[in-house]
C-alpha distance (Angstrom), angle and dihedral (degrees) to the residues before:
residue distance angle dihedral
M1 . . .
T2 3.80 . .
F3 3.79 92.4 .
L4 3.85 87.8 51.2
V5 3.78 98.4 52.7
N6 3.86 90.1 44.6
H7 3.82 89.6 64.4
P8 3.84 108.9 55.3
I9 3.92 95.5 -170.6
L10 3.80 89.5 52.8
T11 3.81 89.5 48.1
F12 3.81 89.5 55.2
V13 3.84 93.4 48.9
V14 3.77 95.5 46.6
T15 3.77 91.8 45.3
V16 3.78 94.9 50.8
V17 3.91 91.5 47.6
V18 3.81 97.4 44.6
L19 3.85 93.2 46.5
W20 3.85 92.0 45.9
L21 3.68 88.4 51.5
S22 3.87 92.4 50.1
F23 3.79 87.0 50.5
L24 3.86 89.1 56.4
V25 3.74 89.7 49.0
G26 3.81 90.2 55.4
T27 3.73 91.9 51.2
V28 3.83 90.8 53.6
L29 3.78 89.3 52.4
R30 3.81 89.6 47.2
K31 3.77 92.4 55.4
R32 3.76 89.0 54.7
R33 3.72 87.7 58.5
S34 3.72 102.7 44.6
D35 3.83 90.0 141.4
M36 3.86 90.8 68.7
A37 3.82 111.3 145.0
E38 3.74 122.9 -131.7
E39 3.86 91.5 -115.9
E40 3.83 90.2 52.9
R41 3.85 89.5 46.8
G42 3.78 88.6 54.3
D43 3.78 92.2 53.0
Y44 3.86 87.9 52.9
G45 3.77 89.1 50.1
V46 3.78 92.2 56.5
L47 3.88 87.9 47.9
L48 3.77 90.8 50.5
A49 3.78 93.5 48.2
A50 3.84 91.7 51.2
M51 3.75 91.7 47.8
L52 3.87 92.9 49.6
T53 3.79 89.8 49.2
L54 3.86 91.5 52.3
L55 3.89 90.2 47.8
G56 3.79 90.6 50.9
L57 3.77 92.1 49.3
I58 3.79 92.1 49.2
I59 3.70 92.6 48.2
A60 3.81 91.9 50.7
F61 3.75 91.6 47.6
T62 3.85 93.0 49.5
F63 3.79 91.3 45.2
S64 3.87 88.2 53.5
M65 3.73 89.1 51.5
A66 3.80 90.3 52.1
G67 3.82 92.8 47.4
T68 3.73 90.5 49.9
R69 3.70 93.8 53.7
Y70 3.83 92.1 45.6
D71 3.82 90.2 52.8
Q72 3.78 90.2 47.5
R73 3.88 90.4 55.6
K74 3.76 92.7 49.7
N75 3.82 92.5 48.6
L76 3.86 92.4 49.2
E77 3.74 90.1 50.2
E78 3.73 90.9 54.1
E79 3.90 89.9 46.7
E80 3.79 92.5 49.9
A81 3.84 91.1 52.6
N82 3.90 88.8 48.5
A83 3.87 90.1 50.4
I84 3.86 94.1 48.5
G85 3.92 91.9 45.1
T86 3.78 93.1 48.5
E87 3.82 94.0 47.4
Y88 3.91 88.5 48.2
V89 3.78 90.3 57.2
R90 3.84 92.5 43.6
A91 3.74 88.6 54.8
E92 3.82 88.7 74.6
L93 3.71 87.6 73.3
L94 3.79 94.4 64.1
P95 3.78 123.2 83.9
T96 3.86 112.5 -74.0
D97 3.83 98.1 -103.7
T98 3.81 93.1 45.6
A99 3.76 90.7 43.4
E100 3.72 93.8 56.6
K101 3.78 93.5 46.0
V102 3.78 92.9 51.5
R103 3.67 92.6 47.5
G104 3.75 93.2 50.0
L105 3.84 90.1 48.8
L106 3.80 90.4 49.2
R107 3.78 91.1 52.4
S108 3.79 91.7 52.8
Y109 3.70 90.6 43.9
L110 3.73 92.0 52.5
D111 3.81 90.7 52.4
Q112 3.77 90.6 55.3
R113 3.75 91.6 49.2
I114 3.74 89.9 55.4
L115 3.78 90.4 50.8
F116 3.74 89.9 52.0
Y117 3.82 89.7 67.8
T118 3.90 94.9 48.9
Y119 3.87 105.7 34.7
S120 3.85 129.1 72.9
G121 3.89 136.4 175.1
D122 3.68 118.2 16.9
Q123 3.75 93.2 -8.4
L124 3.87 89.6 56.6
R125 3.84 91.6 50.2
E126 3.84 89.1 53.7
V127 3.84 91.3 49.4
N128 3.78 91.0 50.0
A129 3.78 89.8 50.6
T130 3.74 92.6 50.4
T131 3.74 91.5 45.4
A132 3.84 92.4 53.9
K133 3.79 89.6 49.5
L134 3.81 92.6 51.1
Q135 3.82 90.6 47.5
V136 3.80 90.1 58.4
E137 3.81 91.1 47.9
L138 3.83 93.2 47.8
W139 3.79 92.4 50.1
E140 3.89 91.9 47.6
A141 3.77 87.8 49.8
V142 3.76 96.3 59.0
K143 3.75 96.3 30.6
T144 3.79 95.3 61.1
P145 3.86 95.9 59.0
A146 3.78 90.9 41.0
G147 3.75 90.3 55.6
T148 3.75 93.7 53.5
N149 3.71 98.6 41.7
R150 3.80 114.0 23.6
G151 3.90 97.6 -165.4
A152 3.79 134.0 139.8
V153 3.82 90.9 -94.5
E154 3.79 94.6 53.7
A155 3.89 91.5 45.5
L156 3.81 88.8 50.3
T157 3.81 93.0 52.7
V158 3.86 93.1 45.0
S159 3.86 89.8 49.2
G160 3.89 90.3 52.1
M161 3.78 91.5 47.3
N162 3.84 89.4 50.0
D163 3.92 88.9 54.7
V164 3.96 89.4 47.8
L165 3.82 90.4 53.1
N166 3.85 94.6 40.8
S167 3.92 93.4 48.9
Q168 3.84 88.9 58.5
G169 3.88 89.7 54.2
Y170 3.72 91.7 48.7
T171 3.85 91.9 49.9
Q172 3.81 91.7 49.7
A173 3.86 91.7 50.4
A174 3.85 90.2 49.6
W175 3.85 90.5 53.4
W176 3.78 90.0 50.5
N177 3.76 90.7 49.2
R178 3.79 103.5 95.9
I179 3.82 137.5 158.2
P180 3.87 105.4 -77.7
I181 3.80 116.8 -107.2
G182 3.75 89.3 -125.8
A183 3.79 89.0 64.5
W184 3.80 90.8 51.6
C185 3.77 92.2 49.3
L186 3.81 89.7 50.5
M187 3.76 95.3 52.2
W188 3.94 91.5 46.1
T189 3.79 90.1 49.6
I190 3.77 94.5 50.8
A191 3.91 91.9 42.4
I192 3.81 90.8 53.0
C193 3.75 90.8 48.8
C194 3.78 91.7 48.7
N195 3.85 93.6 51.2
L196 3.81 92.1 44.8
M197 3.80 86.8 52.7
I198 3.80 91.6 48.6
G199 3.87 90.5 53.8
F200 3.76 91.6 47.3
Y201 3.87 92.2 47.8
M202 3.84 99.4 44.3
R203 3.73 117.1 100.4
P204 3.76 120.5 -127.4
K205 3.87 90.2 -114.6
D206 3.88 93.8 56.2
P207 3.71 115.6 109.2
G208 3.77 115.3 -87.7
S209 3.78 93.6 -129.9
I210 3.71 89.7 74.9
Q211 3.76 90.0 79.6
F212 3.87 91.9 66.2
I213 3.88 98.7 40.9
M214 3.75 101.7 74.7
P215 3.98 95.5 37.9
I216 3.86 90.9 52.4
V217 3.87 94.1 42.9
I218 3.84 93.2 48.4
G219 3.92 90.3 41.4
V220 3.79 90.1 53.9
A221 3.89 90.1 49.8
F222 3.92 90.7 47.4
F223 3.82 90.6 48.1
L224 3.84 92.2 51.5
I225 3.73 92.8 48.8
A226 3.88 92.4 46.0
D227 3.81 90.8 45.6
I228 3.87 94.3 52.5
D229 3.77 90.4 45.4
T230 3.87 94.9 48.8
P231 3.84 104.6 82.4
R232 3.83 96.6 -168.3
R233 3.85 110.6 21.3
G234 3.67 100.1 43.0
I235 3.87 133.5 96.1
I236 3.80 91.1 -126.1
T237 3.85 104.8 57.1
V238 3.83 135.4 155.3
H239 3.63 110.5 -99.3
P240 3.85 116.6 -154.3
Q241 3.76 92.7 -127.3
N242 3.82 95.6 147.5
L243 3.74 91.9 47.5
V244 3.82 91.9 49.1
S245 3.82 91.1 48.8
L246 3.72 91.1 49.5
A247 3.86 90.5 48.1
D248 3.91 90.7 52.2
S249 3.80 89.9 53.6
L250 3.83 96.6 44.1
H251 3.81 100.9 44.5
P252 3.72 114.8 82.9
H253 3.84 115.7 -115.4
């Protein structure tokens, strides 16, 4: 299930196929009840309308969850760029040798943070390892002068470096924060029931194209939700535009 929702296009294909099959199951059940009265059909119509309304509400709620998480990732990318830029400026207050070291480390750290948004798989694990190593070096670089001279300047740089390190943790947590699998299972279950009911409710004289409409519409909705909720493999992704802009301004030309 996790593999499925991590690949939005696959989510669309599987959703359309499964919902179309559930529609066919409904038509088979309908053929076994060919003597259905109009009053009974009306009752099934009310039930189908209620089920479709529930499905629409759940899709809207889940889409809102995905959109909120997407906005959170964008905002944290901006906050991380601000934290790194602020600490880069504060590094001027340190002794010359220490300031140059901290600035060089921050530029290297910034490059790794940009790669975090673009890489995946083994490359991402390498980026995370390099980032962790740079974090240790950055902390040691500001901790040493703070330990020998505990003044306001040193406290300011230590506080700024703490913000830099914390911002990376918040960003990572936001990328791990996905729509629960239980919510996906609930949506698929209700969608399958709706399409089964549509196949059961449809009359033999109704257009055959009806069997494809709902699976495709619901498939598109599920694709969009999965795409927004998938940080790395989707079409709609978070681009590190603030980090890239900061890198362009910090790196010497």
